[in-house]
C-alpha positions, 0 to 999 in steps of 0.5 A: 804558484810561488817561486822557490829560492834557489838551492844553495850551491855549498851547505855546511853541515859540521865544522871542528878541530880535527887535530890540534898540536901547540907547543911552547918548548922553550918556557919560560925562558923565551919570553925574555928573549921575545921582549927584546927581539921580534919573533920570524914566523913561518906559517904553511897552509894546505886545503885538503877536501875527501869525498865522504859520499857523492856529494858531500865532503870533508875539507881540511885546512891544514895551518902550520905556525914556527915561530923563532926568535934567533935559533930558538923555537917560540911556539909551534902550532898545528892545526887541521880544521875540518868541516863537512859541506855538500855540494848543491845537485844543481851545480856542474862537477867542473864547478865542484873543485873550486867550490870545494878548494876557495869557497868552503875554507873562505867560510871555515878560515876565521873560525880557525883564525880564532883558534890560533889567536886564543892559543898564542894568547893563552900560551902567554904570547901576543894573539897571533892573528893571520891575515885574510887568505886569498883563496882564488890565489891559492887554488889558481897557484895549486893548480899550477903546481899540480900541471907542472908537477904532471908535465914533470913526470910525463916528460 
């Protein structure tokens, strides 16, 4: 009798752009200003899991990017990049949240980063290539902030 391969802990069923916005409010004047100054970037990220049924979840990476030169907005991007994943039955409940908050975003991030690079290039700017994100560190910080918020609420 042949051994069956172990079930994968996480199966990705689909991934997609859920919501997207790109604004270039100061074109074409901003291009001349950018030739003299490097834009300052403000990038925020969040991960939001939503349970669809017993072991199936939608994971949404929320990326917000604002670039400014001096006091002028260079561009604004809001990208909600999502995917539907299924957690294997063999995974204990205590391990589900880390899979959803670390592993799923780790798979989706390169695709979201590609969207950002493409839209900034098409918007007339150098491609925005965000460095890889340590989702384990992101998850640990998220958990710590949640515990602190709970302590404050109870205090």
